[in-house]
Structures are given as C-alpha cells and as structure tokens.
N, C-alpha and C positions, 0 to 999 in steps of 0.2 A: 704782537703775539707774545705772551709771557713764557718764560722759560719753565721747562718741566721741573718738578721737585718731588722726589721720592720721599715717602714717609714710611719708615720701617719700625716695627715693634721688635725690640732687641732685649734678650735676657743675657746679661753678662755674668760670667763665672770667673772672677778675678783670682789671682794667685795660682793659676794652673801651671803645669810644667811646660806647655807650649801654647802659642797663639794659634787658634784654629776655629773654623766654623764647624760646629758639631751637628747641625741640622736645622731644618726649617719645618716646624710642626705647629699646626693650628694657628697660623699667622704670626708666629714668633720665631725670629732668627736667634739661635743659641750660639754664643761666641765665648770661647775660652781665651782669657788674656793672662799673660804671665805676671803682670804688674799687680801689686797689692792696692786695695782701694783706700788710699790715704792721700789727702790734700789734692784730689782730682787727678792723680797720676794715672789711675785705671781709665778714666774718661779720655785723657790725652792719648793713652796707648790704644784705646778702641778706635778713636778717630784716625790715628796714624795707620793702624792695621787695615781698616776699611778703605782708606784712601789708597793704600798700596794694592789691595785686591781689586778695587774698582778702576784704578788708573785715573783717578781725579785728584786734584790738589786738596790738601787738608782744609783749606778755606771754604771749600764747597760742601763740607760736612759739618753739621752741628747737632748737638744734643738738644732737642726741643723740650723734652720732659724727662724727669728722673735723674737729675744730676747727682743725687745722693742715694739712689736706689739701684738695685741690680736690674730692674725693669725700666727700660728707657724707650723713648721715641727719638729716632735719629732721622734727621732731614738731610737729603743729598740733592744739591742743585745740579741741574743739567741731565738728570736721568729720571725715567719713569720708575714707579715702584716695581712694575713687572720686570723691567730691564735690570734693575739693581738686584732683585731677588734671583733672577736667572744667572747673572754674573757671579753672585756670591755662592749660590748653591752649586754652580758648575765647579766652584773651587772647594766643594764640600770636604774633600779629604786632604786638601792642600794645607800643609803646615808652613808657617812662616815665622822666622825668628825675630822679626822686627818687633821691638818692644817700645 
C-alpha cells in the first residue's frame, strides 16, 4: 500500500510581518511568510513553517509547482489532503515566528 500524499494549492504572501495562515478559500491556502522572495528563501521558509505546523519533517514537504511564483502546489508525504487542510486551518489564527 502506498503512502498518502497531500497536494495543496498555496498562495504565498512573502515579506509579511508574521508567519501565519490567513485562510483557506476556494481550494487555496493563503500563507503569510516573513522572508523576502529572493534566491528561494521564501520557499525554504514556507516548507519550514508548514513542517512546524503539521508536525512532520521538512523532508516530507516539497514544492511541486510554482518555485518562482506566489501560487504553488505543495506536496506533503504521509498526510491526506483533507488531514493537512484540517490541521492547518485549525491553526488558522496561530502565529509562529519560525522563519
């Protein structure tokens, strides 16, 4: 049996004052990240932030599409899409200073 893999459509808002999930609307998870979008640093910060919120290692999270775009598809090994969304939207107002 193959391991579950969540695929999430994510809209990243880099250069924000705090890392936070701002909502899940029309199938898109909106995430604010403090890091600026230069040389992949915002992508790294996004993976680190999601890994912290989901309680999975960074190696289980990858950006499948949109490496240079604010609109991304993020894959998460070991979680279903519905589980990942539930965990992340349950953290909807949670702020996290991990950058």
